[in-house]
C-alpha beads as a LAMMPS data file, in Angstrom:
LAMMPS data file: protein, C-alpha beads

386 atoms
385 bonds

1 atom types
1 bond types

-500.0 500.0 xlo xhi
-500.0 500.0 ylo yhi
-500.0 500.0 zlo zhi

Masses

1 110.0

Atoms # bond

1 1 1 -420.502 -309.288 -71.148
2 1 1 -422.421 -308.515 -74.372
3 1 1 -421.303 -304.876 -74.295
4 1 1 -417.795 -306.022 -75.337
5 1 1 -419.275 -307.524 -78.465
6 1 1 -420.676 -304.120 -79.413
7 1 1 -417.429 -302.315 -78.642
8 1 1 -415.117 -304.629 -80.561
9 1 1 -416.180 -303.793 -84.152
10 1 1 -415.748 -300.079 -83.449
11 1 1 -412.075 -300.465 -82.579
12 1 1 -409.256 -300.551 -85.123
13 1 1 -407.888 -304.051 -85.689
14 1 1 -404.153 -304.517 -85.507
15 1 1 -402.333 -306.480 -88.159
16 1 1 -401.205 -309.872 -86.906
17 1 1 -398.006 -311.722 -87.705
18 1 1 -399.132 -315.275 -88.371
19 1 1 -398.406 -318.431 -90.334
20 1 1 -400.786 -320.660 -92.298
21 1 1 -400.541 -324.371 -92.991
22 1 1 -401.523 -325.701 -96.399
23 1 1 -405.185 -326.774 -96.658
24 1 1 -405.754 -330.522 -96.428
25 1 1 -408.818 -332.630 -97.068
26 1 1 -410.623 -334.105 -94.008
27 1 1 -413.815 -335.838 -95.081
28 1 1 -416.226 -333.277 -96.538
29 1 1 -414.083 -330.352 -95.351
30 1 1 -410.835 -328.616 -96.236
31 1 1 -408.850 -327.775 -93.116
32 1 1 -405.900 -325.525 -92.353
33 1 1 -404.310 -324.000 -89.242
34 1 1 -403.435 -320.373 -88.588
35 1 1 -400.858 -319.740 -85.844
36 1 1 -399.591 -316.504 -84.364
37 1 1 -399.078 -314.402 -81.263
38 1 1 -400.173 -311.026 -79.924
39 1 1 -399.134 -308.874 -76.957
40 1 1 -401.564 -309.064 -74.039
41 1 1 -402.578 -306.495 -71.432
42 1 1 -403.682 -307.346 -67.873
43 1 1 -407.003 -308.754 -69.114
44 1 1 -408.056 -310.792 -72.143
45 1 1 -411.375 -310.921 -73.987
46 1 1 -411.948 -313.613 -76.633
47 1 1 -414.895 -313.686 -79.062
48 1 1 -415.288 -316.795 -81.189
49 1 1 -417.941 -318.455 -83.401
50 1 1 -416.743 -321.942 -82.413
51 1 1 -414.912 -323.786 -79.663
52 1 1 -412.213 -322.185 -77.497
53 1 1 -409.502 -323.768 -75.369
54 1 1 -407.374 -321.546 -73.104
55 1 1 -404.361 -322.810 -71.168
56 1 1 -402.521 -320.649 -68.656
57 1 1 -398.966 -321.738 -69.436
58 1 1 -397.780 -319.087 -71.889
59 1 1 -394.970 -316.538 -71.687
60 1 1 -395.547 -313.297 -69.807
61 1 1 -397.089 -310.532 -71.901
62 1 1 -397.859 -312.739 -74.907
63 1 1 -400.823 -314.771 -76.161
64 1 1 -400.049 -317.458 -78.720
65 1 1 -402.895 -318.910 -80.712
66 1 1 -403.667 -321.751 -83.084
67 1 1 -406.849 -321.455 -85.136
68 1 1 -408.078 -324.574 -86.923
69 1 1 -410.300 -323.500 -89.812
70 1 1 -412.695 -325.719 -91.791
71 1 1 -414.454 -325.010 -95.081
72 1 1 -416.968 -327.107 -96.979
73 1 1 -415.942 -326.811 -100.616
74 1 1 -415.636 -328.974 -103.715
75 1 1 -412.123 -327.949 -104.759
76 1 1 -408.951 -326.446 -103.324
77 1 1 -409.379 -323.012 -104.900
78 1 1 -412.875 -322.604 -103.443
79 1 1 -411.633 -323.887 -100.084
80 1 1 -408.840 -321.304 -99.987
81 1 1 -411.330 -318.510 -100.639
82 1 1 -413.658 -319.717 -97.871
83 1 1 -410.865 -320.354 -95.372
84 1 1 -409.608 -316.819 -96.004
85 1 1 -412.913 -315.410 -94.750
86 1 1 -412.214 -316.777 -91.251
87 1 1 -409.836 -314.189 -89.784
88 1 1 -408.258 -313.298 -86.444
89 1 1 -408.259 -309.672 -85.284
90 1 1 -406.719 -308.095 -82.220
91 1 1 -406.879 -304.708 -80.500
92 1 1 -406.278 -303.256 -77.035
93 1 1 -408.192 -300.785 -74.918
94 1 1 -408.214 -299.731 -71.249
95 1 1 -406.057 -302.638 -70.050
96 1 1 -407.926 -305.240 -72.117
97 1 1 -406.639 -307.178 -75.095
98 1 1 -409.432 -308.186 -77.476
99 1 1 -408.919 -311.248 -79.665
100 1 1 -411.760 -311.878 -82.095
101 1 1 -412.325 -314.495 -84.774
102 1 1 -414.700 -313.461 -87.553
103 1 1 -416.345 -315.789 -90.071
104 1 1 -418.044 -314.252 -93.127
105 1 1 -419.988 -317.434 -94.002
106 1 1 -420.621 -319.524 -90.851
107 1 1 -422.914 -321.867 -92.790
108 1 1 -419.954 -323.151 -94.837
109 1 1 -417.068 -322.575 -92.423
110 1 1 -416.245 -323.372 -88.808
111 1 1 -413.245 -322.963 -86.526
112 1 1 -411.735 -323.917 -83.180
113 1 1 -409.269 -321.738 -81.296
114 1 1 -406.533 -322.799 -78.904
115 1 1 -404.709 -320.200 -76.792
116 1 1 -401.676 -320.285 -74.516
117 1 1 -401.801 -317.270 -72.211
118 1 1 -399.886 -315.935 -69.191
119 1 1 -401.100 -317.627 -66.028
120 1 1 -401.222 -314.321 -64.140
121 1 1 -403.876 -312.653 -66.261
122 1 1 -406.101 -310.507 -64.063
123 1 1 -409.331 -311.277 -65.942
124 1 1 -410.227 -313.594 -68.797
125 1 1 -413.560 -313.394 -70.628
126 1 1 -414.620 -315.809 -73.367
127 1 1 -417.712 -315.593 -75.586
128 1 1 -418.661 -318.267 -78.123
129 1 1 -421.699 -318.069 -80.370
130 1 1 -421.907 -321.855 -80.634
131 1 1 -419.065 -323.968 -79.313
132 1 1 -417.477 -325.547 -76.259
133 1 1 -415.208 -323.549 -73.928
134 1 1 -412.302 -324.970 -71.919
135 1 1 -410.215 -322.811 -69.554
136 1 1 -407.420 -324.059 -67.264
137 1 1 -404.492 -322.861 -65.161
138 1 1 -405.219 -319.178 -64.467
139 1 1 -404.673 -317.049 -61.355
140 1 1 -407.315 -314.405 -62.115
141 1 1 -411.059 -314.474 -62.655
142 1 1 -412.814 -316.181 -65.581
143 1 1 -416.090 -315.423 -67.344
144 1 1 -417.289 -317.888 -69.995
145 1 1 -420.439 -317.632 -72.089
146 1 1 -421.583 -319.835 -74.963
147 1 1 -424.890 -320.013 -76.790
148 1 1 -424.747 -323.801 -77.014
149 1 1 -421.826 -325.853 -75.798
150 1 1 -420.124 -327.521 -72.890
151 1 1 -417.939 -325.485 -70.530
152 1 1 -415.007 -326.703 -68.447
153 1 1 -413.026 -324.554 -66.030
154 1 1 -410.194 -326.115 -64.018
155 1 1 -407.387 -324.843 -61.819
156 1 1 -408.555 -321.214 -61.669
157 1 1 -407.752 -319.213 -58.527
158 1 1 -410.173 -316.326 -59.023
159 1 1 -413.938 -316.060 -59.293
160 1 1 -415.710 -317.931 -62.105
161 1 1 -418.918 -317.010 -63.948
162 1 1 -420.350 -319.430 -66.537
163 1 1 -423.407 -319.237 -68.764
164 1 1 -424.344 -321.775 -71.417
165 1 1 -427.554 -322.051 -73.375
166 1 1 -427.444 -325.828 -73.447
167 1 1 -424.375 -327.729 -72.383
168 1 1 -422.750 -329.573 -69.511
169 1 1 -420.555 -327.563 -67.124
170 1 1 -417.532 -328.884 -65.193
171 1 1 -415.885 -326.666 -62.561
172 1 1 -412.882 -328.165 -60.752
173 1 1 -410.347 -326.645 -58.329
174 1 1 -411.696 -323.105 -58.204
175 1 1 -410.217 -320.690 -55.662
176 1 1 -412.969 -318.048 -55.691
177 1 1 -416.719 -317.684 -55.889
178 1 1 -418.625 -319.612 -58.582
179 1 1 -421.783 -318.565 -60.426
180 1 1 -423.126 -320.863 -63.125
181 1 1 -426.227 -321.171 -65.307
182 1 1 -427.017 -323.873 -67.865
183 1 1 -430.119 -323.774 -70.017
184 1 1 -430.222 -327.559 -70.260
185 1 1 -427.196 -329.444 -69.026
186 1 1 -425.576 -331.054 -66.027
187 1 1 -423.330 -329.090 -63.664
188 1 1 -420.406 -330.438 -61.626
189 1 1 -418.596 -328.293 -59.041
190 1 1 -415.650 -329.958 -57.296
191 1 1 -413.038 -328.555 -54.881
192 1 1 -414.270 -324.962 -54.714
193 1 1 -413.026 -322.528 -52.050
194 1 1 -415.647 -319.799 -52.495
195 1 1 -419.433 -319.636 -52.446
196 1 1 -421.232 -321.676 -55.101
197 1 1 -424.411 -320.607 -56.920
198 1 1 -425.590 -323.086 -59.573
199 1 1 -428.747 -323.152 -61.685
200 1 1 -429.907 -325.449 -64.485
201 1 1 -433.208 -325.489 -66.318
202 1 1 -432.969 -329.176 -67.073
203 1 1 -429.974 -331.046 -65.729
204 1 1 -428.528 -332.768 -62.686
205 1 1 -426.232 -330.875 -60.304
206 1 1 -423.357 -332.512 -58.393
207 1 1 -421.324 -330.663 -55.752
208 1 1 -418.189 -332.115 -54.165
209 1 1 -416.071 -330.589 -51.431
210 1 1 -417.037 -326.915 -51.307
211 1 1 -415.517 -324.861 -48.480
212 1 1 -418.307 -322.261 -48.385
213 1 1 -422.117 -322.011 -48.622
214 1 1 -423.909 -323.634 -51.562
215 1 1 -427.034 -322.650 -53.499
216 1 1 -428.222 -325.043 -56.229
217 1 1 -431.454 -325.001 -58.231
218 1 1 -432.631 -327.198 -61.094
219 1 1 -436.020 -327.538 -62.750
220 1 1 -435.489 -331.070 -64.024
221 1 1 -432.739 -333.152 -62.462
222 1 1 -431.226 -334.579 -59.302
223 1 1 -429.044 -332.613 -56.885
224 1 1 -426.205 -334.247 -54.940
225 1 1 -424.119 -332.355 -52.377
226 1 1 -421.328 -334.577 -51.081
227 1 1 -419.665 -332.060 -48.784
228 1 1 -420.177 -328.364 -48.087
229 1 1 -418.423 -326.577 -45.236
230 1 1 -421.168 -323.921 -45.094
231 1 1 -424.931 -323.887 -45.401
232 1 1 -426.783 -325.598 -48.252
233 1 1 -429.863 -324.316 -50.082
234 1 1 -431.180 -326.691 -52.742
235 1 1 -434.328 -326.927 -54.843
236 1 1 -435.366 -329.362 -57.586
237 1 1 -438.543 -329.087 -59.625
238 1 1 -438.572 -332.806 -60.353
239 1 1 -435.711 -334.829 -58.950
240 1 1 -434.174 -336.312 -55.843
241 1 1 -431.961 -334.380 -53.439
242 1 1 -429.066 -336.056 -51.609
243 1 1 -427.017 -334.027 -49.111
244 1 1 -424.276 -336.110 -47.531
245 1 1 -422.579 -333.553 -45.285
246 1 1 -423.262 -329.885 -44.590
247 1 1 -421.481 -327.596 -42.143
248 1 1 -424.323 -325.065 -41.915
249 1 1 -428.129 -324.895 -42.117
250 1 1 -429.822 -326.974 -44.820
251 1 1 -432.882 -326.000 -46.853
252 1 1 -434.035 -328.600 -49.387
253 1 1 -437.177 -328.506 -51.514
254 1 1 -438.399 -330.699 -54.363
255 1 1 -441.722 -330.888 -56.160
256 1 1 -441.442 -334.553 -57.122
257 1 1 -438.656 -336.625 -55.615
258 1 1 -437.109 -337.930 -52.440
259 1 1 -434.826 -336.012 -50.060
260 1 1 -431.913 -337.495 -48.125
261 1 1 -429.842 -335.496 -45.622
262 1 1 -426.975 -336.962 -43.608
263 1 1 -424.653 -335.386 -41.029
264 1 1 -426.244 -331.937 -40.831
265 1 1 -427.829 -329.553 -38.348
266 1 1 -430.764 -327.149 -38.574
267 1 1 -432.511 -328.852 -41.469
268 1 1 -435.652 -327.731 -43.293
269 1 1 -437.058 -330.102 -45.968
270 1 1 -440.167 -330.029 -48.145
271 1 1 -441.243 -332.569 -50.761
272 1 1 -444.472 -332.496 -52.735
273 1 1 -444.288 -336.193 -53.585
274 1 1 -441.455 -338.255 -52.161
275 1 1 -439.861 -339.782 -49.102
276 1 1 -437.592 -337.882 -46.714
277 1 1 -434.670 -339.619 -44.983
278 1 1 -432.684 -337.772 -42.314
279 1 1 -429.660 -339.260 -40.528
280 1 1 -427.465 -338.000 -37.660
281 1 1 -429.447 -334.772 -37.498
282 1 1 -428.974 -332.174 -34.771
283 1 1 -430.253 -328.672 -34.139
284 1 1 -433.733 -327.801 -35.390
285 1 1 -435.453 -330.162 -37.815
286 1 1 -438.524 -329.399 -39.910
287 1 1 -439.619 -331.843 -42.615
288 1 1 -442.861 -331.975 -44.590
289 1 1 -444.094 -334.160 -47.426
290 1 1 -447.569 -334.280 -48.938
291 1 1 -447.204 -337.827 -50.233
292 1 1 -444.432 -339.961 -48.798
293 1 1 -442.864 -341.318 -45.634
294 1 1 -440.337 -339.680 -43.304
295 1 1 -437.509 -341.437 -41.466
296 1 1 -435.303 -339.472 -39.053
297 1 1 -432.480 -340.334 -36.678
298 1 1 -430.854 -337.957 -34.189
299 1 1 -427.419 -337.710 -32.668
300 1 1 -425.456 -335.049 -34.543
301 1 1 -422.754 -332.798 -33.122
302 1 1 -425.211 -330.193 -31.790
303 1 1 -428.063 -330.588 -29.325
304 1 1 -431.572 -331.070 -30.637
305 1 1 -433.778 -327.991 -30.868
306 1 1 -437.528 -327.736 -31.308
307 1 1 -438.477 -329.839 -34.354
308 1 1 -441.479 -330.983 -36.378
309 1 1 -442.137 -333.765 -38.902
310 1 1 -445.368 -333.987 -40.898
311 1 1 -446.743 -336.088 -43.746
312 1 1 -450.217 -335.952 -45.281
313 1 1 -450.013 -339.504 -46.644
314 1 1 -447.313 -341.799 -45.315
315 1 1 -445.443 -343.154 -42.277
316 1 1 -443.154 -341.328 -39.853
317 1 1 -440.338 -343.318 -38.249
318 1 1 -438.094 -341.686 -35.642
319 1 1 -434.987 -343.366 -34.215
320 1 1 -434.112 -341.935 -30.778
321 1 1 -430.921 -342.815 -28.837
322 1 1 -431.536 -344.267 -25.353
323 1 1 -429.791 -341.336 -23.636
324 1 1 -431.531 -338.666 -25.723
325 1 1 -433.637 -336.126 -23.797
326 1 1 -436.677 -335.051 -25.798
327 1 1 -440.378 -334.291 -25.319
328 1 1 -442.554 -336.005 -27.916
329 1 1 -445.960 -334.789 -29.098
330 1 1 -447.387 -337.121 -31.735
331 1 1 -450.747 -337.040 -33.512
332 1 1 -451.891 -339.506 -36.155
333 1 1 -455.197 -338.472 -37.709
334 1 1 -455.701 -341.773 -39.515
335 1 1 -458.890 -343.513 -38.331
336 1 1 -459.218 -347.200 -37.623
337 1 1 -457.328 -348.012 -34.452
338 1 1 -453.965 -347.325 -32.885
339 1 1 -451.615 -345.757 -35.411
340 1 1 -448.692 -344.852 -33.110
341 1 1 -446.140 -347.445 -31.977
342 1 1 -443.655 -346.474 -29.235
343 1 1 -440.610 -348.282 -27.783
344 1 1 -440.539 -345.819 -24.864
345 1 1 -442.553 -346.296 -21.681
346 1 1 -442.684 -342.509 -21.277
347 1 1 -444.690 -342.152 -24.501
348 1 1 -447.915 -344.181 -24.473
349 1 1 -450.328 -343.953 -27.439
350 1 1 -454.013 -343.391 -26.745
351 1 1 -457.087 -343.333 -28.953
352 1 1 -458.613 -339.895 -29.350
353 1 1 -462.278 -339.390 -28.629
354 1 1 -464.464 -341.238 -31.115
355 1 1 -461.452 -343.256 -32.348
356 1 1 -460.872 -340.572 -34.994
357 1 1 -457.147 -340.841 -34.496
358 1 1 -454.270 -341.624 -32.142
359 1 1 -452.188 -339.318 -29.954
360 1 1 -449.096 -339.777 -27.776
361 1 1 -447.163 -337.422 -25.552
362 1 1 -444.307 -337.927 -23.138
363 1 1 -440.916 -336.806 -21.846
364 1 1 -438.058 -339.196 -22.685
365 1 1 -435.110 -339.101 -20.250
366 1 1 -436.681 -336.246 -18.310
367 1 1 -437.767 -334.324 -21.388
368 1 1 -436.077 -331.782 -23.578
369 1 1 -436.785 -329.889 -26.801
370 1 1 -440.214 -330.542 -28.260
371 1 1 -440.513 -332.966 -31.187
372 1 1 -443.882 -332.715 -32.948
373 1 1 -444.990 -335.573 -35.215
374 1 1 -448.093 -335.292 -37.404
375 1 1 -449.295 -337.962 -39.834
376 1 1 -452.346 -339.206 -41.666
377 1 1 -452.783 -342.185 -43.947
378 1 1 -449.941 -344.091 -42.317
379 1 1 -448.210 -345.001 -39.042
380 1 1 -445.959 -343.196 -36.553
381 1 1 -443.105 -345.277 -35.104
382 1 1 -440.960 -344.146 -32.144
383 1 1 -438.037 -346.570 -32.134
384 1 1 -435.153 -346.880 -29.713
385 1 1 -431.925 -346.482 -31.683
386 1 1 -429.531 -349.371 -31.058

Bonds

1 1 1 2
2 1 2 3
3 1 3 4
4 1 4 5
5 1 5 6
6 1 6 7
7 1 7 8
8 1 8 9
9 1 9 10
10 1 10 11
11 1 11 12
12 1 12 13
13 1 13 14
14 1 14 15
15 1 15 16
16 1 16 17
17 1 17 18
18 1 18 19
19 1 19 20
20 1 20 21
21 1 21 22
22 1 22 23
23 1 23 24
24 1 24 25
25 1 25 26
26 1 26 27
27 1 27 28
28 1 28 29
29 1 29 30
30 1 30 31
31 1 31 32
32 1 32 33
33 1 33 34
34 1 34 35
35 1 35 36
36 1 36 37
37 1 37 38
38 1 38 39
39 1 39 40
40 1 40 41
41 1 41 42
42 1 42 43
43 1 43 44
44 1 44 45
45 1 45 46
46 1 46 47
47 1 47 48
48 1 48 49
49 1 49 50
50 1 50 51
51 1 51 52
52 1 52 53
53 1 53 54
54 1 54 55
55 1 55 56
56 1 56 57
57 1 57 58
58 1 58 59
59 1 59 60
60 1 60 61
61 1 61 62
62 1 62 63
63 1 63 64
64 1 64 65
65 1 65 66
66 1 66 67
67 1 67 68
68 1 68 69
69 1 69 70
70 1 70 71
71 1 71 72
72 1 72 73
73 1 73 74
74 1 74 75
75 1 75 76
76 1 76 77
77 1 77 78
78 1 78 79
79 1 79 80
80 1 80 81
81 1 81 82
82 1 82 83
83 1 83 84
84 1 84 85
85 1 85 86
86 1 86 87
87 1 87 88
88 1 88 89
89 1 89 90
90 1 90 91
91 1 91 92
92 1 92 93
93 1 93 94
94 1 94 95
95 1 95 96
96 1 96 97
97 1 97 98
98 1 98 99
99 1 99 100
100 1 100 101
101 1 101 102
102 1 102 103
103 1 103 104
104 1 104 105
105 1 105 106
106 1 106 107
107 1 107 108
108 1 108 109
109 1 109 110
110 1 110 111
111 1 111 112
112 1 112 113
113 1 113 114
114 1 114 115
115 1 115 116
116 1 116 117
117 1 117 118
118 1 118 119
119 1 119 120
120 1 120 121
121 1 121 122
122 1 122 123
123 1 123 124
124 1 124 125
125 1 125 126
126 1 126 127
127 1 127 128
128 1 128 129
129 1 129 130
130 1 130 131
131 1 131 132
132 1 132 133
133 1 133 134
134 1 134 135
135 1 135 136
136 1 136 137
137 1 137 138
138 1 138 139
139 1 139 140
140 1 140 141
141 1 141 142
142 1 142 143
143 1 143 144
144 1 144 145
145 1 145 146
146 1 146 147
147 1 147 148
148 1 148 149
149 1 149 150
150 1 150 151
151 1 151 152
152 1 152 153
153 1 153 154
154 1 154 155
155 1 155 156
156 1 156 157
157 1 157 158
158 1 158 159
159 1 159 160
160 1 160 161
161 1 161 162
162 1 162 163
163 1 163 164
164 1 164 165
165 1 165 166
166 1 166 167
167 1 167 168
168 1 168 169
169 1 169 170
170 1 170 171
171 1 171 172
172 1 172 173
173 1 173 174
174 1 174 175
175 1 175 176
176 1 176 177
177 1 177 178
178 1 178 179
179 1 179 180
180 1 180 181
181 1 181 182
182 1 182 183
183 1 183 184
184 1 184 185
185 1 185 186
186 1 186 187
187 1 187 188
188 1 188 189
189 1 189 190
190 1 190 191
191 1 191 192
192 1 192 193
193 1 193 194
194 1 194 195
195 1 195 196
196 1 196 197
197 1 197 198
198 1 198 199
199 1 199 200
200 1 200 201
201 1 201 202
202 1 202 203
203 1 203 204
204 1 204 205
205 1 205 206
206 1 206 207
207 1 207 208
208 1 208 209
209 1 209 210
210 1 210 211
211 1 211 212
212 1 212 213
213 1 213 214
214 1 214 215
215 1 215 216
216 1 216 217
217 1 217 218
218 1 218 219
219 1 219 220
220 1 220 221
221 1 221 222
222 1 222 223
223 1 223 224
224 1 224 225
225 1 225 226
226 1 226 227
227 1 227 228
228 1 228 229
229 1 229 230
230 1 230 231
231 1 231 232
232 1 232 233
233 1 233 234
234 1 234 235
235 1 235 236
236 1 236 237
237 1 237 238
238 1 238 239
239 1 239 240
240 1 240 241
241 1 241 242
242 1 242 243
243 1 243 244
244 1 244 245
245 1 245 246
246 1 246 247
247 1 247 248
248 1 248 249
249 1 249 250
250 1 250 251
251 1 251 252
252 1 252 253
253 1 253 254
254 1 254 255
255 1 255 256
256 1 256 257
257 1 257 258
258 1 258 259
259 1 259 260
260 1 260 261
261 1 261 262
262 1 262 263
263 1 263 264
264 1 264 265
265 1 265 266
266 1 266 267
267 1 267 268
268 1 268 269
269 1 269 270
270 1 270 271
271 1 271 272
272 1 272 273
273 1 273 274
274 1 274 275
275 1 275 276
276 1 276 277
277 1 277 278
278 1 278 279
279 1 279 280
280 1 280 281
281 1 281 282
282 1 282 283
283 1 283 284
284 1 284 285
285 1 285 286
286 1 286 287
287 1 287 288
288 1 288 289
289 1 289 290
290 1 290 291
291 1 291 292
292 1 292 293
293 1 293 294
294 1 294 295
295 1 295 296
296 1 296 297
297 1 297 298
298 1 298 299
299 1 299 300
300 1 300 301
301 1 301 302
302 1 302 303
303 1 303 304
304 1 304 305
305 1 305 306
306 1 306 307
307 1 307 308
308 1 308 309
309 1 309 310
310 1 310 311
311 1 311 312
312 1 312 313
313 1 313 314
314 1 314 315
315 1 315 316
316 1 316 317
317 1 317 318
318 1 318 319
319 1 319 320
320 1 320 321
321 1 321 322
322 1 322 323
323 1 323 324
324 1 324 325
325 1 325 326
326 1 326 327
327 1 327 328
328 1 328 329
329 1 329 330
330 1 330 331
331 1 331 332
332 1 332 333
333 1 333 334
334 1 334 335
335 1 335 336
336 1 336 337
337 1 337 338
338 1 338 339
339 1 339 340
340 1 340 341
341 1 341 342
342 1 342 343
343 1 343 344
344 1 344 345
345 1 345 346
346 1 346 347
347 1 347 348
348 1 348 349
349 1 349 350
350 1 350 351
351 1 351 352
352 1 352 353
353 1 353 354
354 1 354 355
355 1 355 356
356 1 356 357
357 1 357 358
358 1 358 359
359 1 359 360
360 1 360 361
361 1 361 362
362 1 362 363
363 1 363 364
364 1 364 365
365 1 365 366
366 1 366 367
367 1 367 368
368 1 368 369
369 1 369 370
370 1 370 371
371 1 371 372
372 1 372 373
373 1 373 374
374 1 374 375
375 1 375 376
376 1 376 377
377 1 377 378
378 1 378 379
379 1 379 380
380 1 380 381
381 1 381 382
382 1 382 383
383 1 383 384
384 1 384 385
385 1 385 386
């Protein structure tokens, strides 16, 4: 995207027909508004030092704009001079219309831009050097980049790419693929039809109702996936992970935090420090935590496949339906007596030689896929699910 910023100054700027309101005092600033319109090609690129709001409800072939300018000055004459240094320029090239706001003295001036554009724009790209970006109601793709500010994209049918150096991101009703990065803010993705790839260096991530696979990574925050029709791949450096429903394989990893997965199949979980809770799981299940307990219940839509649960310091509790066919192999390396408790006559715990640990093995309901349980520093419970 940055290449457009290098190209723009080299192109001739077209004169714009516009109107100006009279400057008025607002606190420490003088404020006026510049309004105008420009013809637009198939695609629009906007470069702005401040905030930008784009609404896809304008007339075909035309962009109308309203630029609110602010200047910090002691008198009206000085304010007029400063406000006049914040200008709008426009040019076109290769199917793109470039709309750029320039500010000669950004330390004493600021501005916000509002645009009404044709809904059927093919591509829309927005760059802000330090403000929030809001885009809504477009049929084409959207790219938004800001050095420091929140970003909101809503009601866009095409693909969406967002980058912000430090702001919250809200993505709602997106018809295409989503890619998003925030240097230090929360991310919300809701009602997305395409694949979702989200990354934050220091914020929580929430995903609601995505009809495709999901990838989400954060270094310092929680991750919640309420519903994904495809697979889910999630990692958190320090935070909890909660996956309510996934239609494909699940991979979840956190350095410090708990993991909860409900209504999923083929699940792989790893936590450095934290509990793991798994409900209505089917397919293959592999869960490991170095410090924390594991609780798992079976009975999802697909048959159980070979699975393994392991904790280095904590309990393992498994809830097994009475009609569930599975072969259990359990080992608890904790010394000091029997550390496996079973509700099933087919699986009887026994002390290993020298009472160094407890082991249990048996075929429930005739046996089935192998379920390996390994623990130390805690208990293993095989409970009959009621």
